[in-house]
N, C-alpha and C positions, 0 to 999 in steps of 0.2 A: 360317762360314768364307770371309774374301776372300782373294784373293792377287789379282797384279797379269796383267791380259787375256791376257799372254801363257803365262801358267803354267795357264790355265783351259780346260778344254774348252768352244768354241763354242756356246752356245744361245741360243736366241729371248731378248728384254728385254721389259720392259713397261713404257711410260714414263709418268707420270700427266701429264697436262693442267695439275696445279696446282701447288702447292709441294711439289716431291716430295723423299723420300731415301728413303736405302738402308741396309737392313738384315740379317742373318743368323742363321737360326738354327739349330740343334743341331750342326752348325756352319751359321748362318743370316747372310745378307749382304743388307742392303737398303738402300734410299737413298730422300732427301727429294727430290724431283724435281731434275732438269737433272743427274745424271750416270747413266751406264749402268751396271747391273749386269753381271757374267759370265757370269749365267745367269738365266733364268727362273723363277716359282716354281712354272711347269706343265712344266719343262724334264725328261723322261724322266731324264737321265744325274743331276738334283739329286738324287733318291731313294735312287737305289740306293747301297747296299751292297758291299762285295767280295764277291767267291764265296763260299761256306761254306768254312770253315776245316777245311781236311784235319791231322787229328789225325796225331802225332809217335808210332809204336805204337814207336819205341823206347825211348820214356820208361815205367819199371815203375811203378807204385804202392809197389811193393816195395824200390824205393830208399828210400823212405822221407823223413825230412823233415831228415836230415842232410845230404845231398845238396841239397837245397833250400837249407839253411842257408849250406852254401856256395857257392852260387852266387849270395845273396843279399849276401853274404859279398864275393865278390869285385865287384859290382856299384855295390856302392854307396858312394859316395864323401863323406869330410867336407862340408857345410856350415854358412855360420853364420848368424846374425842376432843382430839388436839382444839386449838382457836389460833390458828394464824393467821394474819394480815394477808389478804389477798383481793383480789378486785372483786369489786360489789358491781351487780347488775339488777335494777329489780328489787333491791333487798333479797337477794342470795349470793353467797359469796363462789367465785371461780377460780379453776386453777391459773395460775399465773405461768407454771411451766408450758412451754408450745401451748400458748394463750389462744384460745379458740378452736385447738384441736378436738374439745368435747362438747357437749350441749349441757352437762348435767353438772350442779354446781357441788365443790366439795365442804360446804359450812357444815355445823354438827348437826343440822337436820338430816341430812343427807347421809352423815356416817350414821347414824343411827340408824338409818331405812337401812342402808347395807349389812348393816349388824343382822337385821330383823331378815334380811332375806338370807342371810346365811343359815339361820337357827329355819328358813323355812325348806329350804334345801334340804336340810339334814332332816327334816321330819319323815319328808318324799322319800329318800333314799334310804335312810335311816344310817347311812355310813359317811364316815369324812373324807373318802376317797374310795373309788370304787377297782381303781387299775389293781394289779396283781403284784405289789411290789413287796419285796422281801427286804427287810433291815440292812442283813449281809452285804447286800447286792445296790442299796441306795445310799451314796454317798454325799452326791449334789441334788436339790432340789430347788426350781424357780417358778415362783407364784407369780404369774403373770396378772396386772392390773388389783395388785393385794388390797386398794382399798385402805382398810382398818387396821388390816395384818392380823383378823382372827383365825384366820385359817391359816396362814405362816406358822403361829406362834402357837397353835394348835400342833402342829405336825411339828413342831419343835420339841413339843415334849415327847411326845412319840418315836420320833428319830432323835435322840439324843447324840449320834455319832453321823450325823449327817451334817453336811453345810446347807441351809438353807436361807433362801435371797428372796427375798419379797420387792417388786418393782412397781411404782404409781406416777403419776404425772405429779399427786402433791406428796407432802409429807406427812399424812394422819395417821401416823402408828404411832404407838404407846412407845417410848422410851425404853422402859424397863420390858425387858422381855429374855428369853431365854438364851444363854452365850453362845448357842450355835446359829440364831437366826439375827438378820440383818435385810435392812431395808435399803432400797435406792432410787431417787426421784431419777423417772426413766421415761423417755417416751420408746415405747416397744417397735414402733415402726421403724425408730432411724437403726443405724446400724449397729450388732451387736458388737460389744466389746470385750467380750467373755474370753477369757483364751482358753478355759477348760471347758468339755461339754459337761451335759447333766445326766443323770441317768433319771429324771422324772422331771416333765414341764407341766404344770396347773395351771390352765387357763377358763377362769366362771367369769360370767356375767358378766361378758363385753361386747354384748346388744347395741350395737348403735354408735358403738365407739372406733372400730375401725376400718381405714380406709380404703383398705386393699389385704382380706383376708387369705387370699392363695399363696400372697407373696410373705406373710407372714408366717403363713404354716411352713412353707418352703424353709424362712429362716427357723423357726424350731425345729424341724427336721434335723437343718445342719448342725444343731446346737445340743443335739439329743445323742449320747452315746449308743454304741450298737449295743442292742439287746435293750435298752432304756423303753421306758413307757411315757406317752403323752396323755394326758387327759383332757378333754374340753366338757363343760357343764353351762349349756347355756340355752336360752328360751327360745319360742317363738310365741310373740307377743299377739298375735292376731287373734281377737276376739273371736268365738263361737260360740254356737250350744245345741249339745245335743238334741234336746227337745224343738229346738227350733223360737226358745223363747227369745232371743235376743233378734232383732231386726236392725235393717237401715236406717229405719224412723227413731232407734233409740239414740240420747245424746252421745252417751258412752260409744254405741258403734262409730258415729261421726267423727269422735274426737279420737276415737283409734284408728281410723283408716287415714285421717288428715295425718297423726303423727308418722305411722308407717309410712304414705308419700312421701313424707319431707323429708324424713330420714335418707330415702332412696334419692331423693332430688340433690343431698349434697352428699350421696355416694356412700353413706352410712347402710349399711344392712341390719334393718331391725327384727328381723327374724332369722337369726344363723342356723338356729340348732337345725333343723331339715336339711342344711347344705354341707354340713360339716362331714359326713361319710364319702362325699364324693371327693371334697376340698382334699382331705387326708390320702384317698385312696392314691389321686393326682400327684400327689409331694412324695409319694413311695412308701405312705408307710404299710404296714399289713397286720394281721391279725386284729382285725378292727371290729370293735363290739359298738351296736350303735341302740342305746335303750332309749324309751319314751315314756313320761310320766305327766299326768293332766295333772293341772292346777285350776281348781274351780275356786272361783270368783266372790269369794263370800260363801256364808256356815251353809248354805243350800243341800249337801247333799246330807243323806240319811247316817251313811257309815259315820261313825263316831270319830274315827282317826281321820277319814278326809273333808269332816265338817271343822275339825280342829286345822286340817289343813288349808280348807278355803278360807276360816278368820283369819291366817296367818297371812294370808295372799292379798285378801282383802286391803289390810292394814298397812301391806307392803305398798296396795296400789293406789290407796287413798294419801298415803304419805309422801310417795311419787309422782302425783299427777303435777303439781305447780314444777317438781324438779326437771319432770320430762320433759315438758312444754311449752317452758313459761320461755326461756331463751331459743327453742329451733322457733317456736312460731310467732316472735316477734323480730327476732332476727332474718330470718328467712323469709316467710312471708308477708310479713310489714304489720301485723295485728298490733295493737294497742296492748298495753298491758291488760287495760281494763275489757278487752274484750278476752282475750284469754280468760282472768279471773270468770269473768262469767259464764262463758262456756263450760270451766269445771266445778261453778258452785252446779250447775246442772243436773254435770256427770256424778258428783257426790252425793248428791240428792238420790239420783237412782240406785245406787251403788249401797247407801244405807236402808232404802226402803226395799232390796232384793226384786229390782223390778225383773227379772229376769234370772236363768241360771246359765250364767255363762262361764265358758275358762279358756285357759290358756294352756300353754304345753312348757314342758321342761324336757 
């Protein structure tokens, strides 16, 4: 991710002698030369996670799922999204453009989850973006995989003199937006038709959605103006625990491993976050900063802020279990809908009872 220079810790920068650009991995920010990044690729601070999360011993598994349901109920707000007539499978609505290219649905429930995911990322990073972009030098912004358009709309207010384009496989964005914001239905892996380069390209939470990341990143490089910035904010969806409390015997671990293996089976990388630094370097970007953040899976941390982050992440995961697994496991592995839902029910029970202290990474 990237942020204004004053918001980021000082770190050495690497400038490319040629037409450089900048990009950001896991959260990665890098540049197509001429601009300086907030931190260099080899900066010690750029790879550090927070200290080990301390478990809140006051939480008890015996409190049960009902207590977690109460917390989730009080936390979750109603969000809205466009209702468009798209193909329906197993009761979920999916993208019609480039049908089958992406396993996740585009229905109202998924749009609400995406907005909550945007909230989660803001809670973790504290910023809408991390790249050190300046209003006077930022005239064209591209939001890849814009989803509900929430990020593009907020950027439209912050950068009123910039043209902001958000693209996605579906038109799930609102119609009332800032005058400088527009949305396009497009497949970012198809040839780009933009005639002008962008000063800033933003790509967030596309885990499992892209068939060829190196090709896409090279395309992003070719469409970024010299001195422009690129920022990737993405996930490492692998479940792990610092205290060893989640094991291969847990249903959630089995589900997580099955999801990851199935994504890779169809050529989609489910954990792109750790890979961006190498990808953007190979594409020619310079001034690369890579930052990692812990995402606890549930409100088990003792720290109040991380407890809040964990609860928000838990809701995102609970709401996304069916969205992530249903089409993928029925379509690729041949599972029945009932088999998938039975597995997910067991996972929900573990998640709601706090059976382990797991986390993911951003």
